[in-house]
N, C-alpha and C positions, 0 to 999 in steps of 0.2 A: 340312495339308490344309484346315483351316477357313479359313485365309487365302486359299487358292485359290478356295474356294466363294464367299467374299465378293467377291473380285475378279471372278469370272465373272458375277455378277448385275449387271444394268443399274441405273442410277439410278432409272428408272421402276419397276422391280421393288421396289427398296428403299423408295421412297415408297409404293408400293401396300401392301407389307407393314406399313409404319409406320401407314398409314391404317387398315388392317384391325385391327391390334393396338390402336390407339388407340380405335377404335369399340368393340371388345370390352371394353377396359378401362373406358370410360365407362359402358357398360351394366352391368358388374359393380359399379361404384361406386354407380350409381343403385339397384341391387338392395340393396346393403349399407345405403345410407341409408334406404331404405324399411323394411328389417328393423329397424334401430336405432330409427327413429321409432315403429314399431308396438310394439316392446317397451317403449319409454319411456312411450308413451301407456297401454299396458295396466297397467304398474306404477303410473302416476300415478292412473288410474281406481280401482284397487283401494285405494290409499292414501287417496284422497279419500272413498271409500265408508266406510272404517273411521273416518276422521276425523269424518264427519257423524254416524255412529251413536254414536260415543263422545261427541261434543259434545251430542247430544240427551239422552243419559242423564245426563251431567254437569249440563246445564242443569236438568233435572227435579230432581236432587238439590240444586242451588243454590237453587231456588225454595223447597224445603222447609226448608232451612237458614235462609233469610231469614225465612220465616214463623215459625220457631222463635225467632229473635232478636226479632221483633216481639212475639210472645207473652211472651217473657222480659221485655221492657221493660214490657209491660202489667202483668205480675205484680210488677214492681219498683215500680209505682205511677205509671207514666207514663200519660197519656191514650192511647187507641188511635190517634187520628189523629196525635198527635205521634210515637208510636213508629214508625208506618208512614212518616211523612215523613222522620224522621231516617235510618231504614234505607234508604229510597229514595234520598235525597241521597248517602249514602255509596256506595251501589252505582253510581249515575250517575257520581260522581267517579272511582271505580276504573275503570269502563268507559271513561271519556274518556281517562284516562291510558293504558290498554291500547291503545286505538284510535290515539292519537298515536304511541306507540312502534311499533306494528305498521306504521303508514303510513311511518315513517322507515326501517324495516328492510326493507321490501318492495323487492325487486330483480327485474327480469325473469328468469324461469327460463331456465337455460341449456339450450335445446332443440337446439342444434346437435349433429349426430351426430359425436362426437369421433373415432371410429375412421375414419370416412369422410374427415374433414378431414386426418387424419394420412396416410392412404393416398393422398389426392389430391396431397399435397406430395411423397410418395415417387414417385408416378407422373410428376409434372412433372419431377423430377430424372432419372428414367429416360428420359423422352422427350428431354430435353436431351442426355443421353449418347448416345442413338441417333442424333441428328442430327449431333453432332460427331464 
């Protein structure tokens, strides 16, 4: 029965159906991509906010630790200026190493909507099957 229905439809009808289904499919893929990107952006914003807050608290703690080291060196008999200079140079050196390592490890974030890419590949395969 299904074979008879297919045989009775004209080529124009088939292309019309294919066009309509393809349009619907593209619209659904765009909606999926928008949803995925919105979810990714929301999660990234939340993570960035927590990272900034944690970094600010850690930075304040680090400043007090460095100050304690400077006072410790002064108590050990070093001049105040020399204590501050040595601590400052060590901190700058550590910071430079961290910046260089971070710069090497930075890669563009993968923001492509993975599910959408996968379904687009499936859709392309489906469309090829419909044509042949």
